[in-house]
N, C-alpha and C positions, 0 to 999 in steps of 0.2 A: 505493500499500500503504499501510495508516495506522500509525501507531506504536502499541505498546501501550499507553502513555498515551489516546492520541486514542481507540482502540478502547473502552477501558474507559472513558472519559467517556460516549461514546455507548452502552454497554450500560447503565452506571447512570442515563444521563439518561432512557434508553428503558423502562426496570424500576421506578425507584421515583418517576417523575415523569411528568405528563401536562399536556398544553396549554403554555403559556408558562412556560418555566425559569429561575430566575433564576442565573447563574452563580457569584454569589457563596455561595448556599446549599449548591452543590457543592462550594465550596472551603471553606466552614464545616463541612458535614456529612461530607462523602465523600472530599475529597481534602485534608487537614488537612495533611499532608507535602509536598505541591506548592507550587512557588512559582506567584505569580501569572503569572510568564511563561512557566514549563513549561504553563500551563492555558491561557494566550492563542495559544500555538503549536498545540496542540491543537484548540482552538477554530477557528483559521485553517484547519488540513488539515482538520477536518470540514466545515466551510464550503465550501473548495475542491473537494472531491470530492463536494460537494450532499448530504450527510448531516443537515446542521443548516442551518436559515434562521434569521438574526439577526432579529427580529422589531420591536422600537421602542428605543429610545435611552432612556438616564437620564439622571438628573443627573451633573455632572461630578467630584461628589465619592465616587462608588463605584468600585472598582477595577476593573470590569466595567461598560462604558455601554451593553448593551443585554441583552434577553432574549431568547432562542432557544427554538426547537421542534424535535422531531426529527422529518424529512420522510420521506416514505413512501420515498424512496431509503436512508435510513439504515435504517430499519427492515426493507427487503429485505434490506441488506448483514446485519444482525443475522440473519435468517434462512438466508441462506447459512452464515454461521459455523455455525450450530447442524446443519445438515446436512450437512457436511462429511465425508466418510468418516474413520473412526480412521485413521491410520497406521499400517500392518502393519510388522511387524519383517521386514529384509530377508532373503530367502530366498537359502540357498546349498545347490547342490546336490552331493554327493559321488558319485561313480558309483564304487564298490568290488565288483570282482569277487570277489576273496576277501580275508576279513578276518583279521588274526591278532592281535588283542589291544585292539581298538578297538570297545567298545560304547557305542551312543546312542541317542537319540531326535530328534527336531527341535530341541530347544533345549539339550540337556544331552549331552557325550560323556564316556565313562570310557574312560580308556587304560589297559590292563592291562600295567603294566611288567615282566612276567617274560617269559621266551623259551622255549617248547618245542624244544630239539632232537630231540626222537623225532619232530616233525612235520615238521622240516627233512628228516631222514633219510627219511622216507616220501616228500616231495617229491621229493626227488634220485631215488629209487630209480624214483618214477612216470613222471619228467619225463626218463630219461637211459639210456642202454643199458648193461648193465653191461659192464664192461672198457673202453669207450671213452675216449678223452682229456678229453671233458666231463665224466664221471662223475668222474675222478681229480682234476680240477680242483676240481669241486663237494665233494669229499672233502677236499682243501685247505682250500678256504675253510670248511668247517664245522670243520675242526680248528683253524683259525685262530680262527675266533669263540669256540670251546672255549675256548680258549688266553687268549683276552681276557678272558672273563668270569672265568674261574677267577684271571685275573691270573697266570700262570705264565712269562709274558715280557710285557716292555715292548712296549709298540704301537710299531711304527716308522712313520716319516713317510710315508704312501703303501702302508701294508701292505694296504689294500684296492683300491688303484687298478690294481693286476697283474689284478684279477678284474673289471675294466670290462668287458674283451671276451665275458667270459661274461656277464654281468648284460646286456650287450646282446642275446646271442644267445639267453639264456633269459629272458624279460621277466617269467614267474612270479618269480623270484629277487629282484626289486625290493622286493616287499612284505615277506618275511621279512627279508630284511636292513634294512630300514627299521624294521621291529619291533623288531629285535635291538638297532639303534641308540638308539631310544627307549628301551629298558629300560636299555641302559647310562647312559644320560644322567640319568634320572630315579631310577637306584638309587644314585649316587654322591651 
């Protein structure tokens, strides 16, 4: 894998120059902020991968004692970079059977931080039989949530924990409870 500097040297050498290229020209024109040592390392990497070929040696008074040309393998590498597919955003899939306040698209989500107790009452009516123990517990849970929202009573530690068995038994209850908790969290 090429370093970013080596890849940039290869790209600029291929695009701006043809034939034998003088590294000192690159140093003066295109890589003024790079040190000679950084460019030497980049040229060594490019030569090691076979992307450039050092052609001739120059006088000893120069910073770089060679000329180079971009090889077919180097041009092929540049072509591969151009055709690499653009990285796409990671995809997350959330499967939600019923939605009680979150609305969104693939990229955005909006959370409605209000809670509808009437909807909870309808769900309780639909999912439990009148007079059953579950119905009474569900109504108690609804009353607790209303008192929490109205701040009629301080919330005791573990207040919702006594309803955990009820939530296990009625999986549909998890979503409205989560919606309620989100609304409480974001409204404070």
